Backbone as CSV, one residue per row, in Angstrom:
resi,resn,N_x,N_y,N_z,CA_x,CA_y,CA_z,C_x,C_y,C_z
1,MET,104.515,108.814,94.186,105.835,109.534,93.991,105.852,110.891,94.414
2,PHE,106.709,111.357,95.435,106.621,112.601,96.190,107.577,113.678,95.447
3,LYS,107.169,114.874,95.002,108.052,115.729,94.454,108.482,116.745,95.704
4,LEU,109.823,116.576,95.761,110.493,117.404,96.980,111.291,118.478,96.437
5,SER,110.895,119.655,97.029,111.848,120.798,96.622,112.944,121.233,97.576
6,PRO,114.136,121.093,97.153,115.341,121.155,98.026,115.321,122.360,98.756
7,SER,114.787,123.290,98.379,114.564,124.542,99.253,113.755,124.666,100.313
8,ASP,112.828,123.422,100.555,112.120,123.329,101.706,112.671,122.655,102.949
9,PHE,113.857,122.004,102.523,114.783,121.376,103.503,115.358,122.318,104.448
10,LYS,115.407,123.430,104.131,116.213,124.473,105.045,115.329,124.546,106.384
11,TYR,114.215,125.447,106.027,113.107,125.829,107.103,111.786,124.972,107.225
12,LEU,111.103,124.939,106.147,109.846,124.514,106.207,109.722,123.183,106.954
13,TRP,110.742,122.282,106.586,110.684,120.884,107.000,110.915,120.838,108.651
14,GLU,111.661,121.754,109.301,112.035,121.636,110.689,110.769,122.732,111.336
15,GLU,110.466,123.575,110.632,109.537,124.655,111.268,108.301,124.085,111.555
16,CYS,107.677,123.420,110.377,106.366,122.793,110.557,106.239,121.741,109.557
17,PRO,106.143,120.430,110.106,105.854,119.170,109.414,104.626,119.119,108.713
18,HIS,103.508,119.824,109.377,102.190,119.942,108.812,102.050,120.627,107.684
19,CYS,102.604,121.810,107.614,102.837,122.620,106.359,103.640,121.976,105.271
20,PHE,104.717,121.247,105.711,105.484,120.578,104.676,104.556,119.467,104.036
21,TYR,104.077,118.753,104.840,103.075,117.542,104.316,102.082,118.132,103.252
22,ARG,101.358,119.407,103.860,100.254,119.946,102.793,101.073,120.412,101.553
23,LYS,102.050,120.952,101.371,102.570,121.204,100.486,102.938,120.201,99.342
24,VAL,103.516,119.090,99.679,104.074,118.039,99.100,102.807,117.290,98.579
25,HIS,101.717,116.900,99.337,100.449,116.074,99.095,99.488,117.130,98.236
26,TYR,99.307,118.329,98.670,98.374,118.964,97.997,98.457,120.227,97.372
27,GLY,99.854,120.522,97.424,100.452,121.951,96.686,99.908,123.221,97.360
28,ILE,99.678,122.942,98.602,99.256,124.254,99.632,100.516,124.791,100.161
29,GLU,100.968,125.981,99.760,102.115,126.715,100.353,101.741,127.603,101.421
30,GLN,102.609,127.947,102.264,102.598,128.871,103.162,102.545,130.194,102.472
31,PRO,101.980,131.367,102.796,102.457,132.684,102.167,103.746,132.898,102.103
32,SER,104.377,133.484,101.050,106.036,133.659,100.777,106.185,134.834,102.023
33,LYS,107.356,134.619,102.627,107.932,135.527,103.542,108.304,136.722,102.800
34,PRO,108.220,137.919,103.299,108.726,139.137,102.524,110.311,138.928,102.775
35,PHE,111.117,139.393,101.843,112.390,139.559,101.785,112.782,140.532,101.195
36,PRO,113.836,141.443,101.927,114.052,142.800,101.353,114.550,142.876,100.059
37,GLY,114.081,143.411,99.203,114.411,143.816,97.630,115.837,143.962,97.414
38,ILE,116.405,144.765,98.287,117.871,145.085,98.034,118.714,143.929,97.975
39,PHE,118.468,143.095,99.046,119.180,141.760,98.947,119.286,141.090,97.870
40,THR,117.962,140.683,97.253,117.512,139.841,96.282,118.260,140.607,95.094
41,ARG,118.225,141.822,94.769,118.940,142.553,93.779,120.277,142.493,93.771
42,MET,121.087,142.679,94.860,122.474,142.487,95.075,123.012,140.923,94.857
43,GLN,122.152,140.131,95.258,122.413,138.656,95.100,122.381,138.179,93.591
44,GLY,121.362,138.753,92.702,121.209,138.599,91.394,122.366,139.251,90.567
45,MET,122.724,140.543,91.130,123.827,141.005,90.409,125.330,140.483,90.497
46,LEU,125.446,139.843,91.674,126.615,139.134,92.039,126.849,137.897,91.088
47,GLN,125.579,136.954,91.072,125.439,135.776,90.249,125.764,136.022,88.839
48,LYS,125.251,137.250,88.254,125.361,137.550,86.895,126.595,137.911,86.731
49,ASN,127.530,138.919,87.527,128.660,139.309,87.164,129.839,138.388,87.261
50,ILE,129.682,137.343,87.881,130.628,136.345,88.076,130.759,135.184,87.287
51,LEU,129.680,135.405,86.396,129.538,134.011,85.388,130.761,134.372,84.336
52,GLY,131.472,133.361,83.999,132.509,133.344,83.122,133.927,133.539,83.645
53,THR,133.805,134.021,85.092,135.292,134.255,85.873,135.581,133.208,86.518
54,ASN,136.963,133.241,87.103,137.422,132.051,87.629,137.127,132.103,89.254
55,PRO,136.501,131.142,89.822,135.986,131.250,91.283,137.094,131.802,92.197
56,GLN,138.595,131.459,91.853,139.580,131.871,92.678,139.590,133.518,92.767
57,GLU,139.053,134.310,91.854,139.220,135.650,91.990,138.271,136.166,93.038
58,LEU,137.306,135.308,93.441,136.180,135.638,94.247,136.927,134.993,95.658
59,VAL,137.014,133.548,95.532,137.366,132.994,96.795,138.618,132.075,96.503
60,PRO,139.820,132.739,97.066,140.970,131.973,96.667,141.013,130.565,97.108
61,GLU,140.171,130.160,98.105,140.405,128.560,98.618,139.677,127.652,97.517
62,LEU,138.913,128.219,96.646,138.285,127.407,95.783,139.296,126.834,94.632
63,PRO,138.994,125.824,94.048,139.896,125.409,92.955,139.820,126.177,91.669
64,SER,140.731,126.234,90.675,140.716,126.868,89.728,139.663,126.409,88.633
65,GLY,138.891,127.111,87.992,137.745,126.826,86.999,137.123,128.207,86.513
66,LYS,135.635,127.921,86.222,135.010,128.813,85.688,133.449,128.777,86.131
67,PHE,132.830,129.841,86.453,131.407,130.093,86.790,130.684,129.910,85.465
68,VAL,129.898,128.685,85.308,129.264,128.485,84.038,127.706,128.583,84.050
69,LEU,127.025,128.773,84.890,125.476,128.675,84.907,125.083,129.435,86.241
70,GLN,124.099,130.198,86.085,123.420,131.027,87.076,121.873,130.415,87.208
71,GLU,121.346,130.336,88.245,120.010,129.947,88.523,119.733,128.774,87.559
72,GLY,120.142,127.707,87.799,119.859,126.499,86.982,118.706,125.806,87.647
73,TYR,117.757,125.299,86.532,116.762,124.445,87.341,117.185,122.929,87.064
74,LEU,116.642,122.314,88.049,116.991,120.707,88.107,115.954,119.792,88.516
75,LYS,115.905,118.720,87.794,114.806,117.593,88.280,115.638,116.286,88.304
76,SER,115.579,115.511,89.157,116.356,114.494,89.451,115.437,113.074,89.137
77,ARG,116.281,111.903,88.763,115.565,110.675,88.814,115.171,110.473,90.044
78,THR,114.339,109.301,90.024,113.708,108.797,91.574,114.845,108.484,92.319
79,LEU,114.763,109.018,93.699,115.875,108.587,94.670,115.944,107.282,94.864
80,PRO,116.835,106.706,95.558,117.073,105.219,95.664,115.851,104.579,96.375
81,SER,115.189,105.457,97.168,114.225,104.614,97.838,112.964,104.115,96.881
82,GLY,112.831,105.017,95.837,111.728,104.736,94.725,110.559,105.514,94.747
83,LYS,110.433,106.235,96.152,109.161,107.117,96.436,109.197,108.405,96.257
84,SER,110.380,109.277,95.852,110.353,110.504,95.664,111.377,111.018,94.509
85,TYR,111.491,112.288,94.215,112.304,112.756,93.439,112.558,114.415,93.565
86,LEU,113.648,115.003,93.118,113.946,116.229,93.517,113.521,117.176,92.500
87,ASN,113.090,118.381,92.750,112.795,119.365,91.731,113.114,120.749,92.341
88,GLY,113.850,121.631,91.564,114.177,123.054,92.160,114.996,123.623,91.334
89,LYS,115.856,124.599,91.866,116.741,125.611,91.162,117.816,125.890,92.122
90,PHE,118.875,125.916,91.484,120.132,126.232,92.349,120.804,127.707,91.927
91,ASP,121.524,128.310,92.657,122.156,129.573,92.665,123.308,129.412,91.397
92,LEU,124.482,128.751,91.605,125.477,128.816,90.703,126.140,127.328,90.539
93,LEU,126.732,127.344,89.351,127.498,126.058,88.879,128.596,126.350,88.366
94,VAL,129.735,125.872,89.012,131.184,126.050,88.638,131.857,124.808,87.981
95,HIS,132.486,125.163,86.592,133.196,123.970,86.242,134.786,124.099,86.590
96,PHE,135.282,123.146,87.257,136.543,123.231,87.853,137.574,122.514,86.646
97,ASP,138.880,122.983,86.815,139.696,122.418,85.681,140.133,121.165,85.729
98,ASP,139.746,120.520,86.732,139.914,118.888,86.816,138.664,118.098,86.104
99,GLY,137.723,118.860,85.710,136.573,118.370,84.946,135.543,118.219,85.908
100,THR,135.746,118.346,87.026,134.372,118.053,88.151,133.714,119.389,88.160
101,TYR,132.576,119.482,88.921,131.704,120.812,88.901,131.586,121.005,90.520
102,GLY,131.102,122.066,90.726,130.824,122.444,92.223,129.525,123.465,92.039
103,VAL,128.555,122.974,93.112,127.274,123.668,93.076,127.125,124.603,94.492
104,ILE,126.983,125.815,93.992,127.305,126.953,95.142,125.981,127.654,95.346
105,ASP,125.297,128.037,96.589,124.601,128.983,96.916,125.371,130.300,97.376
106,ALA,125.131,131.483,96.698,125.301,132.792,97.131,124.645,133.354,98.178
107,LYS,124.859,133.878,99.317,123.943,134.391,100.302,124.506,135.722,100.739
108,MET,123.598,136.620,100.784,123.985,137.895,101.609,123.490,137.736,103.052
109,THR,124.546,137.274,103.692,124.403,137.143,104.994,125.771,137.001,105.766
110,ASP,125.715,136.940,107.214,126.991,136.775,108.037,127.318,135.494,108.088
111,SER,128.725,135.209,107.971,129.222,134.036,107.927,129.114,133.267,109.352
112,LYS,128.648,134.121,110.495,128.421,133.568,111.823,127.062,133.159,112.022
113,ASP,126.260,133.264,110.857,124.842,132.993,111.171,124.724,131.335,111.378
114,GLU,124.005,131.247,112.672,123.868,129.769,113.165,122.927,129.007,112.040
115,ASP,122.033,129.534,111.250,121.146,128.885,110.463,121.902,128.245,109.129
116,LEU,123.182,128.673,109.115,123.967,128.167,107.747,123.855,126.790,107.649
117,ASP,124.109,125.949,108.733,124.123,124.563,108.621,122.747,124.120,107.921
118,LYS,121.662,124.638,108.143,120.408,124.154,107.278,120.613,124.081,105.853
119,PHE,121.464,124.716,105.382,121.842,124.524,103.813,122.241,123.193,103.347
120,ASP,122.775,122.571,104.531,123.604,121.113,104.340,122.678,120.245,103.288
121,ARG,121.473,120.032,103.738,120.468,119.144,103.056,120.098,119.656,101.678
122,GLN,120.068,120.985,101.507,119.543,121.554,100.287,120.698,121.362,99.328
123,LEU,121.920,121.710,99.652,123.108,121.406,98.663,123.192,119.967,98.557
124,HIS,123.129,118.961,99.320,123.233,117.641,98.961,122.115,117.206,98.085
125,ALA,120.966,117.724,97.969,119.829,117.482,97.193,120.310,118.039,95.567
126,TYR,121.006,119.104,95.792,121.411,119.688,94.399,122.433,118.933,93.743
127,LYS,123.497,118.072,94.728,124.457,117.348,94.130,123.844,116.002,93.556
128,TYR,122.832,115.523,94.340,122.325,114.172,93.789,121.342,114.723,92.541
129,ALA,120.793,115.547,92.440,119.851,115.909,91.157,120.795,116.332,89.991
130,LEU,121.810,116.818,90.341,122.842,117.094,89.177,123.498,115.942,88.592
131,GLU,123.971,114.996,89.514,124.709,113.822,89.192,123.845,112.667,88.815
132,ASN,122.194,113.061,88.958,121.257,111.988,88.645,120.111,112.637,87.826
133,PRO,120.141,113.498,86.922,119.311,114.145,86.254,118.237,113.404,85.432
134,ALA,117.107,113.898,85.580,115.830,113.133,84.807,116.017,113.278,83.231
135,ASP,116.717,114.471,82.831,116.522,114.822,81.296,117.644,115.514,80.955
136,LYS,118.955,115.462,81.591,120.019,116.036,81.028,121.171,115.147,81.305
137,GLU,122.386,115.470,80.912,123.583,114.783,80.961,123.859,115.138,82.467
138,PRO,124.510,113.913,83.076,124.857,114.177,84.470,126.217,114.890,84.563
139,VAL,126.552,115.441,85.682,127.898,116.185,85.835,128.393,115.621,87.361
140,CYS,129.504,115.454,87.583,130.157,114.923,88.816,130.263,116.217,89.701
141,ILE,129.837,116.157,90.846,129.985,117.303,91.773,130.889,116.892,92.683
142,SER,132.176,117.806,92.971,132.999,117.350,93.790,132.994,118.347,94.965
143,LYS,132.496,119.585,94.876,132.459,120.361,95.966,130.787,121.025,96.188
144,ILE,130.338,121.375,97.241,129.266,121.939,97.590,129.361,123.085,98.655
145,GLY,128.662,124.150,98.602,128.948,125.099,99.784,128.339,126.534,99.425
146,LEU,128.580,127.389,100.341,128.265,128.638,100.222,129.083,129.744,100.064
147,ILE,129.001,130.882,99.247,129.685,132.008,99.357,128.879,133.066,99.966
148,LEU,129.321,133.631,100.977,128.608,134.452,101.944,129.204,135.855,101.616
149,VAL,128.275,136.840,101.461,128.601,138.249,101.242,127.869,139.231,102.168
150,LEU,128.708,139.850,102.893,128.142,140.870,103.817,128.876,142.113,103.712
151,PRO,128.407,143.154,103.245,129.244,144.390,103.172,129.828,144.855,104.805
152,THR,131.404,145.078,104.601,131.841,145.476,105.941,132.154,146.953,105.937
153,ASP,131.901,147.562,105.037,132.285,149.093,104.809,131.474,149.938,103.626
154,ILE,131.262,151.130,104.021,130.491,151.833,102.699,131.390,153.096,102.578
155,LYS,131.792,153.437,101.464,132.751,154.671,101.133,132.038,155.476,99.976
156,PRO,131.843,156.749,100.127,131.420,157.793,99.168,132.852,158.104,98.222
157,HIS,132.456,158.110,96.986,133.418,158.644,96.006,132.993,159.042,94.850
158,LYS,133.122,160.566,94.672,132.885,161.164,93.249,131.308,161.026,92.987
159,GLY,130.529,160.975,93.648,129.028,160.962,93.466,128.393,159.477,93.449
160,PHE,129.524,158.464,93.730,129.053,156.971,93.887,129.199,156.512,95.284
161,VAL,128.641,155.389,95.770,128.830,155.041,97.031,129.284,153.367,96.830
162,TYR,130.588,153.150,97.371,131.159,151.743,97.062,130.968,150.853,98.326
163,TYR,130.452,149.729,98.384,130.678,148.713,99.255,131.968,147.986,99.411
164,LYS,132.295,147.583,100.569,133.516,146.913,100.678,133.060,145.690,101.073
165,VAL,133.455,144.626,100.440,132.844,143.117,100.884,134.041,142.085,100.724
166,LYS,134.006,141.144,101.844,135.112,140.225,101.565,134.463,138.910,101.431
167,PRO,134.086,138.177,100.400,133.357,137.062,100.413,134.075,135.804,101.264
168,VAL,133.241,135.004,101.778,133.505,133.884,102.560,132.980,132.547,102.016
169,TRP,134.072,131.858,101.891,133.565,130.366,101.452,133.452,129.457,102.666
170,LYS,132.238,128.763,102.799,131.729,127.880,103.728,131.618,126.449,102.867
171,GLU,132.581,125.574,103.055,132.366,124.255,102.090,131.420,123.503,103.076
172,ILE,130.688,122.705,102.583,129.799,121.770,103.254,130.452,120.311,102.906
173,PRO,130.977,119.608,103.888,131.442,118.389,103.620,130.250,117.446,103.108
174,ILE,130.840,116.629,102.080,130.018,115.685,101.211,129.547,114.484,102.233
175,ASN,128.372,114.096,102.340,128.121,112.907,103.213,126.695,112.526,102.626
176,MET,126.666,111.817,101.534,125.291,111.306,101.005,124.771,110.226,101.763
177,ASP,125.307,109.544,102.719,124.725,108.530,103.580,123.872,109.348,104.430
178,LYS,124.345,110.429,105.022,123.599,111.315,105.814,122.492,111.658,105.231
179,PHE,122.574,112.450,103.852,121.537,112.930,103.327,120.248,111.759,102.843
180,PHE,120.787,110.636,102.484,119.702,109.751,102.045,118.847,109.120,103.489
181,ALA,119.676,109.388,104.637,118.965,108.899,105.791,117.889,110.199,105.986
182,PHE,118.327,111.271,105.873,117.539,112.420,106.119,116.128,112.255,104.908
183,ILE,116.282,111.737,104.130,115.219,111.650,103.025,114.289,110.537,103.205
184,LYS,115.022,109.433,104.115,114.163,108.381,104.498,113.190,108.899,105.573
185,ASN,113.650,109.716,106.291,112.534,110.230,107.526,111.668,111.139,106.823
186,VAL,111.966,111.908,105.640,111.029,112.823,104.993,109.790,111.768,104.373
187,GLU,110.386,110.800,103.920,109.467,109.775,103.264,108.587,109.005,104.111
188,GLN,109.041,108.729,105.374,108.305,108.095,106.255,107.049,109.036,106.760
189,LEU,107.475,110.315,106.850,106.290,111.402,107.460,105.198,111.448,106.412
190,LEU,105.737,111.504,104.978,104.892,111.607,103.880,104.019,110.495,103.583
191,SER,104.451,109.322,103.993,103.715,108.241,103.804,102.600,107.877,105.055
192,GLY,102.784,108.529,105.912,101.781,108.404,107.209,100.715,109.484,107.099
193,PRO,100.048,109.567,108.169,98.759,110.592,108.353,99.519,111.939,108.410
194,MET,98.754,113.023,108.164,99.097,114.160,108.151,99.511,114.875,109.574
195,PRO,100.571,115.411,109.861,101.010,115.546,111.272,100.080,116.591,111.855
196,GLU,99.837,117.051,112.997,98.974,117.938,113.666,99.682,119.408,113.481
197,PRO,99.035,120.457,113.206,99.527,121.698,112.925,100.654,122.033,114.004
198,SER,101.764,122.604,113.963,102.705,123.085,114.910,102.306,124.225,115.611
199,SER,102.481,124.148,116.876,102.579,125.330,117.907,103.454,126.435,117.546
200,ASN,104.570,126.120,116.757,105.636,127.224,116.620,105.545,127.826,115.124
201,CYS,104.512,127.369,114.471,104.140,127.975,113.091,103.075,129.110,113.198
202,LYS,103.640,130.285,112.653,102.757,131.454,112.601,101.601,131.181,111.739
203,TRP,101.849,130.434,110.565,100.738,130.209,109.766,99.602,129.400,110.290
204,CYS,100.278,128.397,111.031,99.119,127.352,111.643,98.458,128.161,112.733
205,LYS,99.107,128.735,113.553,98.265,129.619,114.598,97.189,130.610,113.720
206,TYR,97.552,131.146,112.589,96.669,132.094,112.019,95.512,131.183,111.309
207,LYS,95.803,130.111,110.826,94.587,129.164,110.217,93.803,128.622,111.166
208,HIS,94.379,128.210,112.410,93.470,127.468,113.349,93.095,128.204,114.606
209,GLY,93.660,129.299,114.597,93.421,130.343,115.882,93.935,129.889,116.943
């Protein structure tokens, strides 16, 4: 039974199948990449301060509801293949007025970032895990997507500095068949021999010279 982390579906899977294989089979992880602390702090403050608010106050395109959970842990039942399950943590959960839920990642980045499409698999994994939890009540996920926050202006005022930001909503169209096809490819790789180190992976180059 393979334990799959949704966060690995963004970069590790594509950057280095060898390191992905080693992490799943042996728990050997690449050294964590440094991330500017200011962005981590701003992202955390955003998540905390929008809890209990209506998502339409932040992004008018979203349905009315309430942000109900920040940084929730999840573990899924076995995926349809019977070979793996999902284990990880999501950013935000919103409860819409129609009774359904949305799972959302908040990112401090530009809405034109070409890498944003890589979050497709991760958010679908969250949807599956929340609808098929191993040890909690399931919820129906009707929307998945990203709230993108990037300051566009900075103004000083009476001893303080204020950032001007217009959040951008990037909805991910739900396609579970596509997600399950991706999982099938992941499981096929994990069921075979370990892939060779990748020439594009800096960690592989460091390890193997």
